[in-house]
C-alpha positions as CSV (number, residue, x, y, z in Angstrom):
1,M,90.2,93.9,100.6
2,K,90.2,96.6,98.0
3,R,93.0,99.1,97.9
4,V,93.5,102.1,95.7
5,F,96.9,103.7,95.0
6,I,96.9,107.2,93.4
7,I,100.4,108.3,92.4
8,V,100.7,112.0,91.3
9,L,103.7,112.8,89.2
10,D,103.7,116.4,90.3
11,S,103.7,118.7,87.3
12,C,103.9,116.0,84.5
13,G,101.5,117.8,82.1
14,I,101.0,116.7,78.5
15,G,100.0,119.8,76.6
16,A,98.4,123.2,77.0
17,L,94.7,123.4,77.8
18,P,92.5,125.5,75.5
19,D,92.5,128.4,78.0
20,A,96.3,128.3,78.6
21,S,96.6,131.8,77.0
22,I,95.0,133.3,80.0
23,W,98.0,132.1,82.0
24,N,100.5,132.8,79.2
25,D,101.1,129.1,78.8
26,E,100.4,128.6,75.1
27,G,102.4,125.7,73.7
28,S,103.5,124.3,77.1
29,N,104.0,120.5,77.1
30,T,106.0,119.1,80.0
31,L,106.2,115.5,78.8
32,A,107.1,116.5,75.2
33,A,110.0,118.6,76.7
34,I,111.6,115.6,78.3
35,R,110.6,112.5,76.4
36,N,113.3,112.8,73.7
37,H,116.2,113.5,76.1
38,P,118.7,110.7,76.4
39,N,118.1,110.5,80.1
40,F,114.5,109.5,79.5
41,S,113.8,105.7,79.5
42,C,110.4,104.7,80.8
43,P,109.6,101.3,79.4
44,N,107.0,100.5,82.1
45,L,105.0,103.7,81.6
46,V,105.2,103.3,77.8
47,K,104.0,99.7,78.0
48,M,101.1,100.8,80.2
49,G,100.0,103.3,77.6
50,L,101.5,106.7,78.5
51,F,102.2,107.5,74.9
52,N,98.8,106.1,73.8
53,V,97.1,109.0,75.6
54,E,95.3,111.3,73.1
55,T,97.7,113.8,71.4
56,V,100.8,112.4,73.1
57,G,101.8,110.2,70.2
58,G,104.1,107.1,69.8
59,G,101.9,104.6,71.6
60,V,102.4,100.9,71.8
61,D,100.1,98.0,70.6
62,N,98.1,96.4,73.4
63,P,98.9,98.7,76.3
64,T,98.5,97.0,79.7
65,A,96.6,99.9,81.3
66,S,93.6,101.9,80.4
67,F,94.4,105.6,79.8
68,A,93.0,109.1,79.4
69,R,93.8,112.8,79.0
70,L,92.3,114.9,81.7
71,G,91.2,118.5,81.5
72,E,91.0,120.8,84.5
73,L,87.7,122.5,85.2
74,S,89.1,124.5,88.2
75,K,90.4,127.9,87.5
76,G,94.1,127.6,88.4
77,K,97.3,125.7,87.7
78,D,98.7,125.1,91.2
79,T,99.2,122.1,93.3
80,T,96.4,122.8,95.8
81,I,93.7,123.3,93.2
82,G,94.9,120.4,91.1
83,H,94.9,117.9,94.0
84,W,91.6,119.2,95.3
85,E,90.1,118.5,91.9
86,I,91.5,115.0,91.9
87,A,89.7,114.6,95.2
88,G,86.4,115.8,93.8
89,I,86.4,119.6,94.2
90,V,86.0,122.0,91.3
91,S,87.2,125.5,92.2
92,P,85.4,128.2,90.2
93,M,87.7,131.0,91.3
94,P,91.5,131.0,91.2
95,L,93.4,131.4,94.5
96,P,94.9,134.9,94.9
97,T,98.4,135.6,93.5
98,Y,100.7,138.5,94.1
99,P,102.8,139.4,91.1
100,N,103.8,142.7,92.8
101,G,104.3,141.2,96.2
102,F,101.9,141.2,99.2
103,P,100.1,144.4,100.3
104,E,101.9,146.5,102.9
105,E,99.1,145.9,105.4
106,V,99.7,142.1,105.1
107,I,103.4,142.4,105.6
108,K,103.1,144.8,108.5
109,E,100.7,142.5,110.3
110,F,102.9,139.5,109.7
111,E,105.9,141.5,111.1
112,K,103.8,142.5,114.2
113,R,102.7,139.0,114.9
114,T,106.1,137.4,114.4
115,G,108.3,140.1,115.9
116,R,110.6,140.0,112.9
117,K,111.0,142.1,109.8
118,A,110.2,140.7,106.4
119,I,112.6,141.3,103.4
120,C,112.2,140.7,99.7
121,N,108.4,140.4,99.3
122,M,108.5,139.8,95.5
123,P,108.0,136.8,93.2
124,Y,111.3,135.0,93.2
125,S,113.1,131.7,92.4
126,G,113.5,129.8,95.6
127,T,117.2,129.1,94.9
128,E,117.9,132.6,93.8
129,V,116.2,134.4,96.7
130,I,118.5,132.8,99.3
131,K,121.5,133.8,97.3
132,D,120.3,137.4,97.1
133,Y,118.8,137.8,100.5
134,G,120.5,135.1,102.6
135,K,123.3,137.3,103.9
136,E,120.9,140.1,104.9
137,H,118.7,137.6,106.7
138,I,121.6,136.2,108.7
139,E,122.9,139.7,109.6
140,T,119.5,141.2,110.6
141,G,117.3,138.3,111.6
142,A,114.7,139.4,109.1
143,L,112.7,136.6,107.4
144,I,112.8,136.2,103.7
145,V,109.2,136.4,102.4
146,Y,108.5,135.8,98.7
147,T,106.0,134.4,96.4
148,S,105.7,133.1,92.8
149,A,103.2,132.9,90.0
150,D,101.3,130.4,92.2
151,S,99.2,131.2,95.2
152,V,101.9,130.9,97.8
153,F,103.4,132.9,100.7
154,Q,106.9,131.4,101.2
155,I,109.2,132.0,104.2
156,A,112.9,131.2,103.9
157,A,115.3,131.1,106.9
158,H,118.7,129.6,107.7
159,E,118.4,126.7,110.0
160,D,121.4,127.8,112.1
161,Y,119.8,131.2,112.8
162,V,116.1,130.3,112.8
163,P,115.4,126.8,114.1
164,V,113.1,124.8,111.9
165,S,110.5,124.6,114.7
166,E,110.5,128.4,114.9
167,L,110.2,128.8,111.2
168,Y,107.2,126.4,111.3
169,R,105.6,128.6,114.0
170,Y,106.0,131.7,111.8
171,C,104.3,129.7,109.0
172,E,101.4,128.9,111.3
173,I,101.1,132.6,112.1
174,A,101.0,133.4,108.4
175,R,98.4,130.7,107.8
176,E,96.1,132.3,110.5
177,L,96.6,135.7,108.9
178,L,96.1,134.8,105.3
179,Q,92.5,133.9,105.1
180,G,89.5,135.2,103.1
181,E,90.6,137.8,100.6
182,H,94.2,136.9,101.0
183,G,93.7,133.2,101.5
184,V,96.6,131.9,99.5
185,G,96.7,128.2,98.7
186,R,99.8,127.4,100.6
187,I,102.2,128.9,103.2
188,I,105.5,127.2,102.6
189,A,108.4,126.9,105.0
190,R,111.7,127.0,103.0
191,P,114.6,126.4,105.4
192,F,118.2,126.5,104.1
193,N,121.6,126.0,105.5
194,G,125.4,126.0,104.7
195,D,127.5,128.9,103.5
196,Y,126.9,131.2,100.5
197,P,125.3,130.4,98.1
198,Y,123.4,128.3,100.6
199,V,121.4,125.1,100.0
200,R,117.7,124.4,100.7
201,T,117.1,121.5,103.0
202,A,114.5,118.7,103.0
203,N,112.6,120.3,105.9
204,R,110.2,122.1,103.6
205,H,106.7,122.1,105.1
206,D,103.4,123.3,103.5
207,Y,100.4,124.8,105.3
208,S,97.4,124.7,103.0
209,L,93.9,126.1,103.2
210,L,91.3,123.7,104.4
211,P,89.4,122.2,101.4
212,V,86.5,124.4,100.6
213,S,84.0,121.5,100.4
214,T,83.7,117.8,100.7
215,T,86.5,115.6,99.3
216,M,86.8,111.9,98.6
217,L,89.0,111.7,101.6
218,D,86.1,112.9,103.8
219,L,83.7,110.4,102.3
220,L,86.2,107.5,102.7
221,A,87.0,108.5,106.3
222,E,83.3,108.6,107.1
223,K,83.0,105.0,106.1
224,G,86.0,104.0,108.2
225,L,88.3,103.4,105.2
226,A,92.0,104.1,105.2
227,T,93.2,107.4,103.8
228,I,96.9,107.2,103.7
229,S,99.1,110.1,102.7
230,V,102.6,109.8,101.2
231,G,104.5,113.0,100.6
232,K,102.7,116.4,100.5
233,I,99.2,115.0,100.4
234,Y,98.7,115.6,104.1
235,D,99.8,119.2,103.7
236,I,97.7,119.9,100.6
237,F,94.5,118.8,102.4
238,A,95.6,120.5,105.7
239,G,95.5,117.0,107.3
240,K,91.7,116.8,107.0
241,S,90.4,113.2,106.9
242,V,93.9,111.7,106.5
243,S,94.2,108.6,108.6
244,E,98.0,108.1,108.2
245,N,100.7,110.6,107.2
246,N,104.1,109.5,105.7
247,R,106.5,112.3,105.1
248,T,109.1,111.9,102.4
249,T,112.5,113.4,101.5
250,S,112.5,112.7,97.7
251,N,110.7,111.0,94.9
252,H,112.8,107.9,95.5
253,H,112.0,107.8,99.2
254,G,108.3,108.4,98.4
255,M,108.2,105.3,96.2
256,E,110.1,103.3,98.8
257,V,107.5,104.3,101.4
258,T,104.7,103.4,98.9
259,I,106.2,100.0,98.1
260,D,106.5,99.3,101.8
261,L,102.8,100.3,102.3
262,Q,101.9,97.6,99.7
263,K,102.9,95.1,102.4
264,K,100.2,96.4,104.8
265,D,96.7,95.1,105.0
266,F,94.2,98.0,104.7
267,E,91.1,98.9,102.8
268,G,90.8,102.3,101.2
269,L,93.2,104.8,99.6
270,C,96.9,105.4,99.5
271,F,97.4,108.9,98.0
272,V,101.0,109.7,96.9
273,N,102.6,112.9,95.7
274,L,106.1,112.8,94.1
275,V,107.1,116.5,94.2
276,D,110.7,116.4,92.9
277,F,109.5,116.5,89.3
278,D,108.1,119.9,90.0
279,M,110.2,121.4,92.8
280,K,113.7,120.2,91.7
281,Y,113.4,120.1,87.9
282,G,110.3,121.8,86.4
283,H,110.8,125.0,88.4
284,R,114.5,125.0,87.6
285,N,114.1,124.4,83.9
286,D,116.2,121.2,84.3
287,I,115.2,119.0,81.3
288,A,117.9,116.5,81.9
289,G,117.1,116.2,85.6
290,Y,113.4,115.9,85.0
291,A,114.0,113.1,82.4
292,N,116.3,111.3,84.7
293,A,113.8,111.5,87.6
294,M,111.1,110.0,85.3
295,T,113.5,107.1,84.5
296,E,114.2,106.5,88.2
297,F,110.4,106.5,88.9
298,D,109.8,104.0,86.1
299,G,112.4,101.6,87.6
300,Q,110.7,101.7,91.0
301,L,107.3,101.4,89.3
302,A,108.3,98.0,88.0
303,T,108.7,96.8,91.6
304,F,105.4,98.4,92.6
305,L,103.6,96.6,89.7
306,D,105.1,93.2,90.7
307,N,103.8,93.7,94.3
308,M,100.2,94.6,93.4
309,R,97.5,92.4,94.8
310,E,94.5,91.0,93.0
311,D,92.0,93.7,94.1
312,D,94.5,96.6,94.0
313,L,93.7,99.6,91.7
314,L,96.5,101.9,90.6
315,I,96.0,105.3,89.1
316,I,98.9,107.4,87.9
317,T,98.3,111.0,87.0
318,A,99.5,114.6,87.5
319,D,98.1,117.8,88.9
320,H,99.3,120.5,86.4
321,G,102.3,121.1,84.2
322,C,105.7,122.8,84.7
323,D,107.3,122.7,81.3
324,P,111.1,123.0,81.8
325,S,111.7,124.0,78.2
326,T,110.0,127.4,78.3
327,P,111.5,130.7,79.6
328,S,109.0,130.5,82.5
329,T,109.9,128.7,85.7
330,D,106.3,128.6,86.9
331,H,103.6,126.0,86.6
332,S,101.9,125.6,83.2
333,R,98.2,125.2,82.5
334,E,98.1,121.7,80.9
335,Y,96.2,118.6,80.4
336,V,97.4,115.7,82.5
337,P,97.7,112.0,81.7
338,M,96.0,109.2,83.6
339,L,96.8,105.5,83.6
340,V,94.6,103.0,85.3
341,Y,95.9,99.5,86.1
342,G,95.0,96.4,88.0
343,S,94.0,92.7,87.8
344,N,90.4,93.8,87.4
345,V,91.1,96.5,84.8
346,K,91.1,96.0,81.1
347,G,94.2,97.0,79.2
348,G,94.0,99.3,76.2
349,V,90.7,101.1,77.0
350,D,91.1,104.6,75.6
351,L,89.0,106.8,77.8
352,G,89.7,109.8,75.5
353,T,89.8,113.3,76.9
354,R,87.7,113.8,80.0
355,D,86.4,117.0,81.4
356,S,87.9,116.9,84.9
357,F,90.5,115.5,87.2
358,A,87.5,114.8,89.5
359,D,86.7,111.7,87.4
360,I,89.4,110.1,89.5
361,S,87.6,110.8,92.7
362,A,84.3,109.5,91.4
363,T,85.9,106.3,90.2
364,V,87.8,105.7,93.4
365,L,84.6,106.1,95.4
366,D,82.7,103.9,93.0
367,Y,85.4,101.2,93.3
368,L,85.4,101.3,97.1
369,G,81.5,101.3,97.2
370,V,81.2,104.8,98.7
371,D,78.4,107.2,97.7
372,Q,79.8,110.2,95.7
373,K,77.4,112.6,97.4
374,D,78.2,116.2,96.5
375,T,81.7,115.6,95.1
376,K,82.3,116.2,91.4
377,G,83.3,114.0,88.6
378,K,82.0,111.0,86.5
379,S,83.1,107.5,87.3
380,F,84.8,105.5,84.4
381,L,84.9,102.3,86.4
382,K,82.3,100.4,84.2
383,E,84.3,101.3,81.1
384,V,87.5,99.7,82.4
385,S,86.3,96.8,84.5
386,K,86.8,93.3,83.3
């Protein structure tokens, strides 16, 4: 019974892509920013070959996994496009962004449909926006609407004044509204609570666009294979072709859920996103926190590796960068690492720099015996198979 586990270390890039200047991301390197911090201790990732990946440096002899550096063919640097490419879609156009806020006609229509005013409507840090607009929101009932350098429409509200279920309904309204020209990648519910300066809660919820074409999830589902989501995967693919959804509250919880899923008998894919690297540390320029989170993941990875079955395939990768050492708090246009591990996988195979994240999709489908059809990418299964 073949099982594939893809674990996405959300935002763990390894160096600027050649076109990074278009996004003002020259010199970004998320892994380089954290690896020398005293909080960073990842012996399992290093042993597998993380530092053996091209241009990373400091690799070990005889790494236990095969490894590669993946470029991104899609035009973007956000979570949605990155995960879609991992799943076999190459997006030729970037999703729309709003550096000056959303057009007046969009905001007015949103206000009309929700019956609430919108305040802010600017790119903003998620922690700062509730400090600056939280009091006005509570006093007036207006919703805090903001964006970032990514293709997102975010709605923040205090849970004591706008119940989470009601906030989710407003996000669904926004998702219906923001299609076509204004089809942002994600609508994000950002609930918070407490007294000033307020604290964001774990009840975040993302509402993504439906994937624009066929994904590996669709092809696996057509064959009756499992497509299990852990973390934001369900949201990123708008639930399409996901057979089981497991919500998580943190990286640690996400790995606990994943390790528990190892005990289940299934054939197909378990697709995992660990968002804390990005949300809690990359976007907040918290090098120490990011390094510590990697160390915690590495410890849980040891348990995961011990529990792998003979026909299990593990792929560890990322979806973009978010360099915490730069002045920017936004995603960065970077290469991502890939480690491939399992009883049937050779250790130490250097797959070099590959053109697309979509090579993961092609390889997963190849391993599970499913025709790739019109999804993108080139399988590397033959190169790493024993």
